[in-house]
N, C-alpha and C positions, 0 to 999 in steps of 0.2 A: 401502718399503711392499710388503706381500704381499697377494695376492688369493687367497681360498680358495673352492672350489667343492665342495659335497657331492653325492654321487649314491649310488644303490643302495637308496633307500627304496621302500616299497610296502606292499601288503596281504598278510598271511600269517596262517595259522592258528595258534593256540596250540600250542607244541611245535615250531614250524618254526624256520628259520633265515634271516638275511639277512646280506649283507656290505655295509657301508657304506664308500665312499671319500671321501677329502678330498684334493684335488689343488690344489697351490699354484702360482702364478706370481709373478714379481717378484724379491725378494731370494733369496739361496741358501737353499734349503729346509732344508738340514741345520743351519742356525744357529738354527732355531726349536724351541722346546718346543711340542707339540701337545696340545690338550685336546678332549674332547667333552662337551657339555652336552645336556640335553634339556629340553623344556618342554611340559607337557600343558596344554590349554585350562583357563583359570582357576587355574592353579597357578604357583608360583614356578619360575624356572629352577633346574635341578638339575644339579650337577657329576656326571659320569659316569665319566670315566677321563682319564688323561694319560699322555704318553710324553715322555721326555727327548730331547735333541737327536739322540743317537746311537742311541737305542732300547735302551740298556742297562738303563734303569729304567722300569717302569710302575707306575700307581696305580689302585686300584679300590676303590669303597665295597662293603660287604657285599651291597647289592642286586643287583650284577652279577657279583661275584667268582665265578668257576667257570663262569659261562655266557658272558661276553663276554671276547674277546681282542683287545688293541690291538698292532699291529705297524707298522713303517714301512719304506719302501723309498725311500731318499734319491735313488737313482739315477733313480727315476720321479717324484720330487717328490710321493709319495703316502703317506698314511696310511690304514691298513685297520682297520675295526672289525667283526670277526666276531662276530655275535650269535647264539647258539644257545639252544635251550630258551625261546623267547620266550613271554611271558606278556601277557594283556591289560593289565596295568598298566604294561607297556613302551611303550604307545601314547603318542606324543608327536612333536613336531618335534625332530629331532637336528641340533645345530649343532657344526661344528668351529671351533676357535679357535687363534691362534698368538701366541706371545710370545717375544721375544728373550732375556729375562733370568731369568725365574723360572717354574719348572714349576707352582709354586702360584698363579701369576697375580699381580695381575689381568691378564686377557688383553686384548691391544690390538686385535687383528684378528679379525674373524668372517666366517664364510660366511653364505649365505642360508638355510640349513636344508633338510632333506629329511624328508618326512613318513614316519613308520613307524606302521602300524596293525596291531594283532594282534586278530583275531577269536577268539571262544571256540569 
């Protein structure tokens, strides 16, 4: 089993930047695919981005492509989500998730989430 802890959320103005971190403990971190999801109040959970075990492949939907960058440092058991040019519609709770087998999921392990709020 693996435990995930997100950090780095907060309140920023539109156009600003945040860097979220997902730090893992438990099983060897490099064996897990990692994904980020977000969920705004009253809305469905939304897939945001994912990165393969070694970090050689990343996946982004059009809503964040070009603004968000996902990377991982397996030596530090940490995945980073750099978010630039933030918009009010990016406001949500952001969750990281881990899976041993498939980068497409379903994901078996989830963090507690970190709040991102973008003001106009």
